[in-house]
C-alpha positions, -999 to 999 in steps of 0.1 A, spaced: 71 549 444 87 528 471 119 534 488 137 507 510 161 517 537 185 496 559 193 517 587 180 552 605 206 571 588 192 560 551 157 568 564 171 603 576 183 606 542 152 595 522 135 626 544 161 650 535 158 643 498 118 650 502 127 682 520 149 696 493 122 690 467 92 702 489 71 732 476 52 760 492 17 745 504 28 709 502 11 685 526 26 650 535 8 625 557 29 599 575 17 568 586 32 538 604 32 519 635 52 530 666 89 528 662 91 525 625 110 557 621 84 584 615 103 610 636 138 599 620 124 606 585 105 636 597 139 651 610 154 645 577 127 662 558 132 693 583 172 692 575 162 692 537 142 723 543 173 738 558 159 736 595 190 734 618 172 732 652 163 700 667 129 684 655 111 663 679 75 647 677 50 673 691 28 647 708 15 668 735 16 702 717 -2 687 685 19 711 661 54 725 664 62 754 640 98 757 626 105 789 606 143 788 601 145 768 568 137 780 533 100 773 538 81 774 571 76 738 585 46 727 602 50 693 622 16 677 634 16 647 656 -23 637 661 -18 605 681 -36 618 708 -63 636 691 -100 621 700 -119 640 675 -108 657 642 -126 689 653 -100 694 679 -76 703 650 -98 733 646 -83 746 681 -47 745 668 -55 764 633 -51 733 613 -66 748 582 -45 779 583 -13 757 585 -20 735 555 -35 758 533 -6 783 540 27 787 522 48 764 544 50 726 543 30 705 567 38 669 577 9 651 599 21 619 616 -9 593 622 -28 612 599 -52 582 595 -69 596 627 -79 627 609 -85 613 575 -118 631 569 -103 667 573 -70 660 552 -69 679 519 -75 658 490 -41 668 474 -13 654 494 16 633 495 11 600 515 41 583 531 38 550 547 66 534 566 66 498 575 92 473 591 97 438 578 118 418 602 127 390 578 146 417 561 165 430 589 159 450 621 167 483 604 149 475 574 122 500 562 98 500 533 87 536 527 56 537 501 49 570 486 15 580 470 6 611 453 -31 617 461 -52 643 442 
């Protein structure tokens, strides 16, 4: 599936829709260059889960846990991970095998430890279509 957005607000709303439909144990992997709107999409997903507190990228803590919505939300940013084995230190398997919703930014850096069943989301810019244009490609992996 491909979704095209033309503003940060539309990217946010796309995330909200994913959050509304998210199920316990669902894992989303989020890929895209710096500045494409990964955090905006993630904030929308959290809103769709009913999370009201501010959601920011956990670049230095690796995982941020939000429990105020209809499901727990585990937001990972693995940009600074040097080796996928470092994910054991934060209890990665406990989160992604749990009853919450996991979203992993920069997931390609830990590809070998990701669950086989997941929803892959790739966000890309295309400046020829406008500064705020985003192409969001969703793939269900099983």
